[in-house]
C-alpha positions as CSV (number, residue, x, y, z in Angstrom):
1,M,-240.1,3.0,-89.7
2,L,-239.0,3.9,-86.2
3,Y,-241.1,1.0,-84.8
4,A,-239.5,-1.4,-87.3
5,I,-236.0,-0.2,-86.3
6,A,-236.7,-0.5,-82.6
7,R,-238.3,-4.0,-83.1
8,A,-235.3,-5.2,-85.2
9,F,-232.9,-4.0,-82.5
10,L,-234.8,-5.7,-79.7
11,Q,-235.2,-9.0,-81.6
12,L,-231.6,-9.2,-82.7
13,S,-230.4,-8.4,-79.2
14,V,-232.5,-11.2,-77.7
15,V,-231.4,-13.6,-80.4
16,G,-227.8,-12.7,-79.7
17,F,-228.1,-13.6,-76.0
18,V,-230.0,-16.8,-76.9
19,L,-227.4,-17.9,-79.4
20,Q,-224.6,-17.1,-77.0
21,F,-226.3,-19.5,-74.5
22,I,-226.9,-22.2,-77.1
23,F,-223.4,-22.1,-78.5
24,T,-222.0,-23.0,-75.1
25,Q,-224.3,-26.1,-74.8
26,K,-223.1,-29.5,-75.8
27,N,-226.5,-31.1,-76.1
28,A,-227.8,-31.5,-79.7
29,L,-231.4,-31.0,-78.4
30,W,-230.8,-27.3,-78.4
31,I,-230.1,-27.3,-82.1
32,L,-233.4,-29.2,-82.7
33,L,-235.3,-26.8,-80.5
34,A,-233.9,-23.7,-82.3
35,Y,-234.6,-25.2,-85.7
36,L,-238.2,-26.1,-84.8
37,F,-238.8,-22.7,-83.4
38,M,-237.6,-21.1,-86.7
39,V,-239.7,-23.4,-88.8
40,T,-242.8,-22.7,-86.6
41,V,-242.4,-18.9,-86.9
42,A,-241.8,-19.3,-90.7
43,G,-244.8,-21.5,-91.1
44,Y,-247.0,-19.1,-89.3
45,T,-245.7,-16.1,-91.4
46,A,-246.1,-18.0,-94.7
47,G,-249.5,-19.2,-93.7
48,Q,-250.6,-15.6,-93.0
49,R,-249.6,-14.6,-96.5
50,A,-252.0,-17.3,-97.9
51,K,-254.7,-16.9,-95.4
52,H,-257.5,-18.2,-97.8
53,V,-255.7,-21.5,-98.3
54,P,-257.5,-24.1,-96.1
55,R,-255.1,-25.2,-93.3
56,G,-252.6,-22.7,-94.7
57,R,-250.4,-22.5,-91.6
58,Y,-250.2,-26.2,-91.3
59,I,-249.4,-26.6,-95.0
60,A,-246.7,-23.9,-94.7
61,F,-245.2,-25.5,-91.6
62,V,-245.0,-29.0,-93.2
63,S,-243.7,-27.7,-96.5
64,I,-240.9,-25.6,-94.9
65,L,-240.1,-28.4,-92.5
66,V,-239.8,-31.1,-95.2
67,G,-237.8,-28.8,-97.6
68,T,-235.3,-27.7,-95.1
69,A,-235.0,-31.0,-93.1
70,V,-234.2,-32.9,-96.3
71,T,-231.4,-30.4,-97.1
72,M,-230.1,-30.3,-93.5
73,L,-230.0,-34.1,-93.3
74,L,-228.0,-34.2,-96.5
75,I,-225.6,-31.6,-95.1
76,V,-225.1,-33.5,-91.9
77,A,-224.8,-36.9,-93.7
78,L,-222.1,-35.6,-96.1
79,K,-220.4,-33.8,-93.2
80,V,-220.4,-30.5,-95.1
81,F,-220.5,-28.6,-91.8
82,P,-219.8,-29.9,-88.3
83,F,-222.9,-30.7,-86.4
84,T,-222.6,-28.0,-83.8
85,P,-224.9,-25.0,-83.0
86,R,-222.3,-22.5,-84.4
87,Y,-222.6,-24.0,-87.9
88,I,-226.0,-25.7,-88.1
89,I,-228.2,-22.9,-86.6
90,P,-227.0,-20.1,-89.0
91,V,-227.3,-22.4,-92.0
92,A,-230.8,-23.6,-90.9
93,G,-231.8,-19.9,-90.5
94,M,-230.8,-19.1,-94.1
95,L,-232.7,-22.2,-95.5
96,V,-235.8,-21.6,-93.4
97,G,-235.9,-17.9,-94.3
98,C,-235.7,-18.5,-98.0
99,A,-238.1,-21.5,-97.9
100,M,-240.6,-19.3,-96.0
101,T,-240.7,-16.7,-98.8
102,V,-241.0,-19.3,-101.6
103,T,-243.7,-21.3,-99.8
104,G,-245.8,-18.2,-99.0
105,V,-245.6,-17.0,-102.7
106,T,-246.4,-20.5,-104.0
107,M,-249.5,-20.9,-101.8
108,K,-250.9,-17.5,-102.5
109,K,-250.3,-17.7,-106.2
110,L,-251.9,-21.1,-106.5
111,Q,-255.0,-20.0,-104.5
112,E,-255.3,-16.9,-106.7
113,D,-255.0,-18.9,-109.9
114,V,-257.6,-21.4,-108.9
115,K,-259.9,-18.6,-107.8
116,I,-259.5,-16.8,-111.2
117,Q,-259.8,-20.0,-113.2
118,R,-262.6,-21.5,-111.2
119,N,-264.8,-22.3,-114.2
120,M,-261.9,-24.2,-115.8
121,V,-261.2,-26.2,-112.7
122,E,-264.9,-27.1,-112.1
123,T,-265.4,-28.0,-115.8
124,A,-262.5,-30.5,-115.5
125,L,-264.0,-31.9,-112.3
126,A,-267.3,-32.3,-114.0
127,L,-265.7,-34.3,-116.8
128,G,-264.2,-36.7,-114.4
129,A,-260.8,-35.2,-113.6
130,T,-259.3,-35.7,-110.1
131,P,-258.5,-32.6,-108.1
132,R,-254.8,-33.1,-108.9
133,E,-255.6,-33.3,-112.7
134,A,-258.0,-30.3,-112.5
135,T,-255.3,-28.0,-111.1
136,L,-252.4,-29.3,-113.1
137,Q,-252.2,-26.2,-115.3
138,Q,-252.2,-23.9,-112.3
139,V,-249.5,-25.9,-110.6
140,R,-247.3,-25.7,-113.7
141,S,-247.4,-21.9,-113.6
142,L,-245.8,-21.9,-110.2
143,G,-242.3,-21.6,-111.5
144,I,-242.9,-17.9,-110.8
145,A,-242.4,-18.5,-107.1
146,L,-238.9,-19.8,-107.8
147,A,-238.0,-17.1,-110.4
148,P,-236.4,-14.7,-107.9
149,V,-234.2,-17.5,-106.5
150,I,-233.2,-18.6,-109.9
151,D,-232.5,-15.1,-111.1
152,N,-230.4,-14.5,-107.9
153,A,-228.4,-17.6,-108.6
154,K,-227.7,-16.4,-112.2
155,T,-226.4,-13.0,-111.1
156,V,-224.8,-14.0,-107.7
157,G,-221.5,-12.1,-107.3
158,L,-222.1,-9.9,-110.4
159,I,-224.4,-7.4,-108.7
160,A,-223.6,-7.8,-105.0
161,L,-221.6,-10.2,-102.9
162,P,-223.8,-12.6,-100.9
163,G,-224.0,-12.3,-97.2
164,A,-222.1,-15.5,-96.2
165,M,-219.3,-14.7,-98.6
166,T,-219.1,-11.1,-97.4
167,G,-219.0,-12.2,-93.8
168,L,-216.1,-14.6,-94.4
169,I,-214.1,-12.0,-96.3
170,M,-214.6,-9.4,-93.6
171,G,-213.6,-12.0,-91.1
172,G,-210.3,-12.5,-92.8
173,A,-210.9,-15.6,-95.0
174,S,-209.6,-15.7,-98.5
175,P,-212.0,-14.9,-101.4
176,L,-211.5,-18.4,-102.8
177,E,-212.5,-20.0,-99.5
178,A,-215.5,-17.7,-99.2
179,I,-216.6,-18.6,-102.7
180,K,-216.5,-22.3,-101.9
181,L,-218.8,-21.8,-98.9
182,Q,-221.1,-19.6,-100.9
183,I,-221.5,-22.2,-103.7
184,V,-222.5,-24.8,-101.1
185,V,-225.0,-22.4,-99.4
186,K,-226.5,-21.4,-102.8
187,N,-227.1,-25.0,-103.8
188,M,-228.6,-25.7,-100.4
189,V,-231.0,-22.8,-100.7
190,M,-232.1,-23.8,-104.2
191,A,-232.7,-27.4,-103.0
192,A,-234.7,-26.4,-99.9
193,N,-236.8,-23.9,-101.9
194,T,-237.6,-26.4,-104.6
195,V,-238.7,-29.1,-102.2
196,S,-240.8,-26.7,-100.1
197,S,-242.5,-25.4,-103.2
198,I,-243.3,-28.8,-104.5
199,V,-244.7,-30.0,-101.1
200,S,-246.8,-26.9,-100.6
201,S,-248.2,-27.2,-104.2
202,Y,-249.3,-30.8,-103.5
203,L,-250.8,-30.1,-100.1
204,C,-252.6,-27.0,-101.3
205,C,-254.2,-28.8,-104.2
206,T,-255.7,-31.4,-101.9
207,S,-256.8,-28.8,-99.3
208,F,-258.8,-26.9,-101.9
209,F,-261.4,-29.7,-102.4
210,T,-263.9,-31.5,-100.3
211,K,-264.1,-35.3,-100.1
212,A,-266.7,-35.1,-102.8
213,F,-264.2,-33.4,-105.1
214,Q,-265.8,-30.0,-104.9
215,L,-264.0,-26.7,-104.5
216,K,-264.3,-25.2,-101.0
217,E,-266.0,-21.8,-100.8
218,E,-263.4,-20.5,-98.4
219,V,-260.8,-20.6,-101.2
220,F,-262.8,-17.8,-103.0
221,A,-263.3,-15.5,-100.0
222,D,-262.5,-11.9,-100.6
223,E,-259.4,-10.3,-99.1
C-alpha cells in the first residue's frame, strides 16, 4: 500500500508538470503525442491482462485506438469541446482509461470462453464453420464486459456524483451546467467502450486460429 501511494504521488506529480508544459504550447502535435502515449500504455496494460491472447498487446492497442479515436473525431467535428490541450487531453484520458478496462475484460473473457468450450468450437470447425462462425456464441456472451459501464450509466448521480460533474461544481459551476457536461462525457465513454469491445472481439477471434482454421495451442496455455 505504501509503495502504491508513493508511486501514485510520483506519477501524478510528473504528469502535472508535463501537462503544465503542454497547456502552454500552441502546436496540436503535443495533443497527438499525449494521446498516443496514453493509448500505448493502455494497450500494454490491457494486453497484459489477456496475455494468452495471440498478439494481445497489439489487439488491445488497436482496439483502444479505434474506439477512442472515432469518439474523439466526432467530438472535434461537432465542436463539443475546443481543440486545445486543456480540454482534449483530459477527455481523451477518460475515454482511454475506460476503453482499456473494457478491452482487457473482453479479451480475457473471450479467451477463457473459447478455452472452456474448445470441443464445441472445434466441432463447428470440423463441420465447415469459419472461425468467426465457430466463436459466434462466445462473442455474444461478451456483453458482460460492458455490464459495469451500463450499470454505472443507469445509476449515475443516484449513488455518487461523477468525477467531471463534481469537479465543475467544486470549481464554481452551476449544477445544471455540470450535468450537461456529464451527460456528454457519459455518452462519449459508452461509445468508446462499445467500439473498442467490438473491435477487440473481432481481432481476437481471428488471432485464435491458424491459416488452416485450427485453434492455436497458445490460447490454451495455463496461467
